[in-house]
One Martini backbone bead per residue (centre of mass of N, CA, C, O) as a GRO file, in nm:
protein
  306
    1MET     BB    1  -2.331   0.165   1.133
    2LYS     BB    2  -2.359   0.059   0.843
    3LEU     BB    3  -2.405   0.331   0.710
    4LEU     BB    4  -2.142   0.465   0.801
    5GLY     BB    5  -1.952   0.257   0.673
    6LEU     BB    6  -2.033   0.322   0.381
    7LEU     BB    7  -1.965   0.630   0.384
    8GLN     BB    8  -1.652   0.570   0.450
    9SER     BB    9  -1.584   0.382   0.180
   10ARG     BB   10  -1.711   0.625   0.005
   11ARG     BB   11  -1.774   0.922  -0.137
   12GLU     BB   12  -2.049   0.816  -0.292
   13TRP     BB   13  -2.412   0.771  -0.261
   14SER     BB   14  -2.700   0.642  -0.334
   15GLY     BB   15  -3.004   0.575  -0.208
   16VAL     BB   16  -3.040   0.303  -0.354
   17GLU     BB   17  -2.772   0.170  -0.277
   18LEU     BB   18  -2.814   0.181   0.029
   19ALA     BB   19  -3.078   0.021   0.038
   20GLU     BB   20  -2.965  -0.242  -0.087
   21ARG     BB   21  -2.736  -0.294   0.123
   22LEU     BB   22  -2.950  -0.276   0.383
   23GLY     BB   23  -3.252  -0.369   0.324
   24VAL     BB   24  -3.413  -0.099   0.250
   25THR     BB   25  -3.551   0.196   0.225
   26THR     BB   26  -3.516   0.521   0.126
   27ARG     BB   27  -3.666   0.633   0.371
   28THR     BB   28  -3.482   0.504   0.583
   29VAL     BB   29  -3.227   0.641   0.494
   30ARG     BB   30  -3.319   0.932   0.548
   31ARG     BB   31  -3.370   0.889   0.850
   32ASP     BB   32  -3.074   0.793   0.923
   33ILE     BB   33  -2.932   1.046   0.830
   34GLU     BB   34  -3.060   1.228   1.044
   35LYS     BB   35  -2.937   1.081   1.285
   36LEU     BB   36  -2.642   1.143   1.214
   37ARG     BB   37  -2.671   1.451   1.233
   38THR     BB   38  -2.745   1.454   1.541
   39LEU     BB   39  -2.434   1.327   1.582
   40GLU     BB   40  -2.244   1.517   1.389
   41TYR     BB   41  -2.262   1.409   1.103
   42PRO     BB   42  -2.152   1.526   0.781
   43VAL     BB   43  -2.419   1.483   0.576
   44HIS     BB   44  -2.448   1.505   0.235
   45ALA     BB   45  -2.695   1.621  -0.008
   46SER     BB   46  -2.850   1.520  -0.322
   47MET     BB   47  -3.060   1.556  -0.572
   48GLY     BB   48  -3.278   1.291  -0.722
   49THR     BB   49  -3.435   1.020  -0.895
   50SER     BB   50  -3.263   0.794  -0.692
   51GLY     BB   51  -3.266   0.933  -0.389
   52GLY     BB   52  -3.009   1.053  -0.413
   53GLY     BB   53  -2.710   1.184  -0.258
   54TYR     BB   54  -2.427   1.070  -0.045
   55ARG     BB   55  -2.189   1.230   0.188
   56LEU     BB   56  -1.897   1.247   0.383
   57GLY     BB   57  -1.799   1.521   0.550
   58PRO     BB   58  -1.641   1.769   0.682
   59GLY     BB   59  -1.576   1.890   1.010
   60ALA     BB   60  -1.508   2.066   1.292
   61GLN     BB   61  -1.541   1.773   1.410
   62LEU     BB   62  -1.455   1.460   1.491
   63PRO     BB   63  -1.627   1.201   1.500
   64PRO     BB   64  -1.691   0.914   1.623
   65LEU     BB   65  -1.566   0.610   1.582
   66LEU     BB   66  -1.683   0.298   1.439
   67LEU     BB   67  -1.558   0.021   1.615
   68ASP     BB   68  -1.465  -0.274   1.653
   69ASP     BB   69  -1.261  -0.455   1.842
   70ASP     BB   70  -1.064  -0.551   1.618
   71GLU     BB   71  -1.027  -0.273   1.483
   72ALA     BB   72  -0.912  -0.121   1.728
   73VAL     BB   73  -0.663  -0.301   1.767
   74ALA     BB   74  -0.544  -0.267   1.481
   75VAL     BB   75  -0.500   0.038   1.497
   76ALA     BB   76  -0.313   0.046   1.745
   77VAL     BB   77  -0.093  -0.145   1.634
   78GLY     BB   78  -0.034   0.014   1.376
   79LEU     BB   79   0.063   0.274   1.521
   80ARG     BB   80   0.298   0.142   1.666
   81THR     BB   81   0.455   0.045   1.412
   82VAL     BB   82   0.479   0.358   1.278
   83SER     BB   83   0.621   0.537   1.508
   84GLY     BB   84   0.930   0.512   1.363
   85ILE     BB   85   0.854   0.692   1.127
   86GLU     BB   86   0.954   0.928   0.943
   87ASN     BB   87   0.716   1.197   0.941
   88ILE     BB   88   0.490   0.995   1.105
   89GLY     BB   89   0.537   0.912   1.402
   90GLU     BB   90   0.426   1.159   1.560
   91THR     BB   91   0.136   1.132   1.454
   92ALA     BB   92   0.091   0.840   1.552
   93VAL     BB   93   0.122   0.894   1.853
   94ARG     BB   94  -0.114   1.091   1.883
   95ALA     BB   95  -0.330   0.893   1.780
   96LEU     BB   96  -0.278   0.669   1.987
   97LEU     BB   97  -0.357   0.826   2.242
   98LYS     BB   98  -0.652   0.872   2.154
   99VAL     BB   99  -0.735   0.577   2.122
  100GLU     BB  100  -0.653   0.468   2.410
  101GLN     BB  101  -0.848   0.658   2.575
  102VAL     BB  102  -1.123   0.504   2.441
  103LEU     BB  103  -1.057   0.237   2.542
  104PRO     BB  104  -1.136  -0.026   2.680
  105SER     BB  105  -0.987  -0.213   2.912
  106ALA     BB  106  -0.981  -0.484   2.753
  107LEU     BB  107  -0.843  -0.357   2.496
  108ARG     BB  108  -0.588  -0.249   2.629
  109HIS     BB  109  -0.482  -0.531   2.702
  110ARG     BB  110  -0.460  -0.635   2.412
  111VAL     BB  111  -0.260  -0.423   2.314
  112ALA     BB  112  -0.037  -0.480   2.524
  113ALA     BB  113   0.006  -0.781   2.430
  114LEU     BB  114   0.084  -0.641   2.124
  115ASP     BB  115   0.343  -0.523   2.165
  116VAL     BB  116   0.573  -0.321   1.967
  117SER     BB  117   0.902  -0.326   1.859
  118THR     BB  118   1.116  -0.090   1.700
  119VAL     BB  119   1.371  -0.131   1.468
  120PRO     BB  120   1.600   0.047   1.345
  121HIS     BB  121   1.726   0.131   1.058
  122THR     BB  122   1.984   0.127   0.864
  123GLY     BB  123   2.045   0.405   0.747
  124THR     BB  124   1.876   0.559   0.488
  125ALA     BB  125   1.553   0.700   0.426
  126PRO     BB  126   1.296   0.792   0.268
  127VAL     BB  127   1.093   1.070   0.287
  128VAL     BB  128   0.750   1.073   0.381
  129ASP     BB  129   0.490   1.261   0.330
  130ALA     BB  130   0.194   1.261   0.491
  131ALA     BB  131   0.028   1.433   0.288
  132VAL     BB  132   0.090   1.265   0.037
  133LEU     BB  133  -0.015   0.996   0.140
  134THR     BB  134  -0.308   1.094   0.185
  135THR     BB  135  -0.371   1.205  -0.098
  136VAL     BB  136  -0.317   0.944  -0.259
  137GLY     BB  137  -0.506   0.757  -0.099
  138THR     BB  138  -0.765   0.919  -0.162
  139ALA     BB  139  -0.751   0.893  -0.473
  140CYS     BB  140  -0.772   0.587  -0.477
  141ARG     BB  141  -1.044   0.563  -0.332
  142ASP     BB  142  -1.199   0.792  -0.530
  143ARG     BB  143  -1.107   0.784  -0.826
  144GLN     BB  144  -0.878   1.018  -0.882
  145ARG     BB  145  -0.698   1.222  -1.040
  146LEU     BB  146  -0.349   1.307  -1.080
  147ARG     BB  147  -0.128   1.587  -1.024
  148PHE     BB  148   0.234   1.581  -1.091
  149SER     BB  149   0.557   1.600  -0.994
  150TYR     BB  150   0.856   1.423  -1.128
  151VAL     BB  151   1.147   1.248  -1.014
  152SER     BB  152   1.375   1.070  -1.142
  153HIS     BB  153   1.648   0.868  -1.112
  154ALA     BB  154   1.807   1.087  -1.308
  155GLY     BB  155   1.667   1.385  -1.228
  156GLU     BB  156   1.409   1.415  -1.394
  157GLU     BB  157   1.154   1.645  -1.467
  158SER     BB  158   0.789   1.596  -1.458
  159GLU     BB  159   0.463   1.600  -1.581
  160ARG     BB  160   0.171   1.444  -1.433
  161GLU     BB  161  -0.104   1.214  -1.524
  162ALA     BB  162  -0.310   1.003  -1.308
  163GLU     BB  163  -0.438   0.679  -1.219
  164PRO     BB  164  -0.488   0.581  -0.905
  165HIS     BB  165  -0.473   0.250  -0.742
  166ARG     BB  166  -0.198   0.178  -0.557
  167LEU     BB  167  -0.042   0.121  -0.258
  168VAL     BB  168   0.315   0.042  -0.199
  169THR     BB  169   0.533  -0.156  -0.007
  170TRP     BB  170   0.897  -0.162  -0.068
  171GLY     BB  171   1.077  -0.210   0.166
  172ARG     BB  172   1.144   0.147   0.239
  173ARG     BB  173   0.910   0.211   0.028
  174TRP     BB  174   0.686   0.415  -0.160
  175TYR     BB  175   0.423   0.325  -0.393
  176LEU     BB  176   0.266   0.395  -0.711
  177VAL     BB  177   0.000   0.259  -0.888
  178ALA     BB  178  -0.041   0.372  -1.232
  179TRP     BB  179  -0.208   0.546  -1.488
  180ASP     BB  180  -0.060   0.700  -1.755
  181VAL     BB  181  -0.214   0.919  -1.954
  182ARG     BB  182   0.015   1.032  -2.153
  183ARG     BB  183   0.153   0.725  -2.193
  184ASP     BB  184  -0.048   0.487  -2.197
  185ASP     BB  185   0.048   0.354  -1.906
  186TRP     BB  186   0.206   0.181  -1.674
  187ARG     BB  187   0.317   0.291  -1.340
  188THR     BB  188   0.576   0.380  -1.110
  189PHE     BB  189   0.585   0.574  -0.794
  190ARG     BB  190   0.764   0.762  -0.585
  191LEU     BB  191   0.663   0.954  -0.323
  192ASP     BB  192   0.941   1.115  -0.265
  193ARG     BB  193   0.911   1.230  -0.590
  194MET     BB  194   0.644   1.381  -0.522
  195THR     BB  195   0.432   1.665  -0.640
  196VAL     BB  196   0.126   1.755  -0.551
  197ARG     BB  197  -0.167   1.854  -0.708
  198THR     BB  198  -0.426   2.078  -0.626
  199PRO     BB  199  -0.686   1.948  -0.703
  200PHE     BB  200  -0.856   1.708  -0.809
  201GLY     BB  201  -0.959   1.523  -1.057
  202ALA     BB  202  -1.112   1.318  -1.238
  203ARG     BB  203  -1.295   1.060  -1.264
  204PHE     BB  204  -1.254   0.692  -1.268
  205THR     BB  205  -1.218   0.379  -1.413
  206PRO     BB  206  -1.105   0.097  -1.323
  207ARG     BB  207  -0.830  -0.099  -1.376
  208GLU     BB  208  -0.629  -0.368  -1.456
  209ILE     BB  209  -0.370  -0.491  -1.313
  210PRO     BB  210  -0.104  -0.637  -1.409
  211GLY     BB  211  -0.167  -0.963  -1.279
  212GLY     BB  212  -0.334  -0.839  -1.009
  213ASP     BB  213  -0.049  -0.758  -0.854
  214PRO     BB  214   0.090  -0.483  -0.717
  215GLY     BB  215   0.344  -0.596  -0.577
  216ALA     BB  216   0.462  -0.748  -0.825
  217PHE     BB  217   0.474  -0.503  -1.010
  218VAL     BB  218   0.678  -0.340  -0.845
  219ALA     BB  219   0.906  -0.548  -0.822
  220ALA     BB  220   0.958  -0.569  -1.129
  221ARG     BB  221   1.020  -0.266  -1.181
  222VAL     BB  222   1.244  -0.221  -0.966
  223ALA     BB  223   1.448  -0.440  -1.062
  224ASP     BB  224   1.532  -0.276  -1.323
  225ARG     BB  225   1.687  -0.033  -1.142
  226TRP     BB  226   1.908  -0.187  -1.046
  227PRO     BB  227   2.254  -0.208  -1.071
  228VAL     BB  228   2.195  -0.514  -0.998
  229GLN     BB  229   2.161  -0.809  -1.199
  230ALA     BB  230   1.952  -1.114  -1.189
  231VAL     BB  231   1.921  -1.477  -1.267
  232VAL     BB  232   1.696  -1.740  -1.179
  233ARG     BB  233   1.619  -2.092  -1.141
  234LEU     BB  234   1.316  -2.272  -1.113
  235ALA     BB  235   1.169  -2.604  -1.031
  236VAL     BB  236   0.892  -2.440  -1.094
  237PRO     BB  237   0.612  -2.314  -1.150
  238ALA     BB  238   0.499  -1.998  -1.174
  239SER     BB  239   0.235  -2.054  -1.000
  240GLU     BB  240   0.441  -2.151  -0.743
  241ALA     BB  241   0.611  -1.854  -0.726
  242THR     BB  242   0.478  -1.636  -0.533
  243GLU     BB  243   0.711  -1.546  -0.330
  244TRP     BB  244   0.894  -1.419  -0.575
  245HIS     BB  245   0.741  -1.151  -0.642
  246SER     BB  246   0.906  -0.981  -0.418
  247TYR     BB  247   1.185  -0.988  -0.594
  248GLY     BB  248   1.043  -1.016  -0.892
  249GLU     BB  249   1.033  -1.131  -1.200
  250VAL     BB  250   0.818  -1.384  -1.337
  251VAL     BB  251   0.913  -1.645  -1.580
  252ALA     BB  252   0.801  -1.866  -1.789
  253LEU     BB  253   0.925  -2.164  -1.949
  254ASP     BB  254   0.742  -2.400  -1.838
  255ALA     BB  255   0.559  -2.638  -1.660
  256GLU     BB  256   0.841  -2.668  -1.445
  257SER     BB  257   0.955  -2.362  -1.494
  258CYS     BB  258   1.150  -2.059  -1.393
  259HIS     BB  259   1.217  -1.717  -1.390
  260VAL     BB  260   1.411  -1.480  -1.183
  261ARG     BB  261   1.427  -1.133  -1.144
  262VAL     BB  262   1.685  -0.958  -0.978
  263GLY     BB  263   1.785  -0.696  -0.735
  264GLY     BB  264   2.056  -0.453  -0.641
  265GLU     BB  265   2.305  -0.260  -0.518
  266THR     BB  266   2.451  -0.539  -0.471
  267MET     BB  267   2.563  -0.857  -0.474
  268ASP     BB  268   2.530  -0.904  -0.169
  269ALA     BB  269   2.228  -0.826  -0.166
  270VAL     BB  270   2.137  -1.063  -0.343
  271VAL     BB  271   2.239  -1.287  -0.160
  272PHE     BB  272   2.071  -1.209   0.086
  273MET     BB  273   1.798  -1.250  -0.051
  274LEU     BB  274   1.838  -1.556  -0.131
  275ALA     BB  275   1.894  -1.654   0.170
  276GLY     BB  276   1.577  -1.604   0.255
  277THR     BB  277   1.529  -1.870   0.102
  278THR     BB  278   1.420  -2.229   0.061
  279ALA     BB  279   1.449  -2.244  -0.228
  280GLU     BB  280   1.541  -2.383  -0.517
  281PHE     BB  281   1.831  -2.276  -0.719
  282GLU     BB  282   1.970  -2.128  -1.025
  283VAL     BB  283   2.220  -1.986  -1.196
  284VAL     BB  284   2.224  -1.775  -1.485
  285SER     BB  285   2.277  -1.463  -1.393
  286PRO     BB  286   2.567  -1.383  -1.331
  287PRO     BB  287   2.871  -1.521  -1.254
  288GLU     BB  288   2.913  -1.342  -0.995
  289LEU     BB  289   2.691  -1.480  -0.827
  290ALA     BB  290   2.823  -1.754  -0.788
  291THR     BB  291   3.073  -1.646  -0.643
  292ALA     BB  292   2.920  -1.507  -0.407
  293LEU     BB  293   2.785  -1.767  -0.299
  294VAL     BB  294   3.043  -1.924  -0.234
  295ARG     BB  295   3.160  -1.716  -0.039
  296ALA     BB  296   2.921  -1.731   0.161
  297ALA     BB  297   2.934  -2.038   0.217
  298ASP     BB  298   3.219  -2.038   0.340
  299ARG     BB  299   3.149  -1.851   0.575
  300PHE     BB  300   2.932  -2.036   0.701
  301ARG     BB  301   3.114  -2.279   0.750
  302ARG     BB  302   3.306  -2.136   0.942
  303ALA     BB  303   3.088  -2.062   1.149
  304ALA     BB  304   3.013  -2.385   1.183
  305LYS     BB  305   3.272  -2.561   1.180
  306LEU     BB  306   3.312  -2.749   0.886
   0.00000   0.00000   0.00000
């Protein structure tokens, strides 16, 4: 099970690497690889001076997944959660039925206890193609370059080559954080605007995402593109404003305060976003945000009959 778990976690391993991870000899690795093959796991091997290389390839039939109890429950609950997502939900439901059919009775009861109801979002959401999501996620995992056409916010189409690092969900959209090879810089790409070219490109060595937090990186970049922009001041150090990274870019002012740049479709959307936090803040810009906050506060007071 440990050997199979390693083979599933990376595209290829050398025999020496597997032996070191498992605390066995390369001979034992070769023997256990043969055992996996007898169980119909398609493990491919290549010869080499360091014990050869091994990778788990596609087969005519998907072999049984080896999951511990907590992993099986997490998979089932995760599939329930995404079952309402357009263009992915139907696939998730089919996968969920297959997973639940093979769960032991005790685990089915655990999954039932964690049943999740999905409330549909109002308005329209960008449709993410499940094939694009899988392709990009695989490229991130295997550290392989992607080539794709991309349509910008302004409607301009361009050809891109990038080193994909991380998928991020922000709001109701999927984003890819990647190093743009031709522009020699970090970029974020919305998956619903990508048309991926296959096969994959060359392997690459991972770089460090600026700031180390892909979610914060996406939030800061996306905040730049909203039609309404605002800045608020927090009376806390930037290092303690971690929850605000999901709102936008956090910029340190001094040892005791920082600015947060936020954005939204409308000023009311920015007010709604700020109302969701319990932290104290001051409006820096624009003045219209202060007016909108006072208007919302008056409405709340009337609702509370104060």
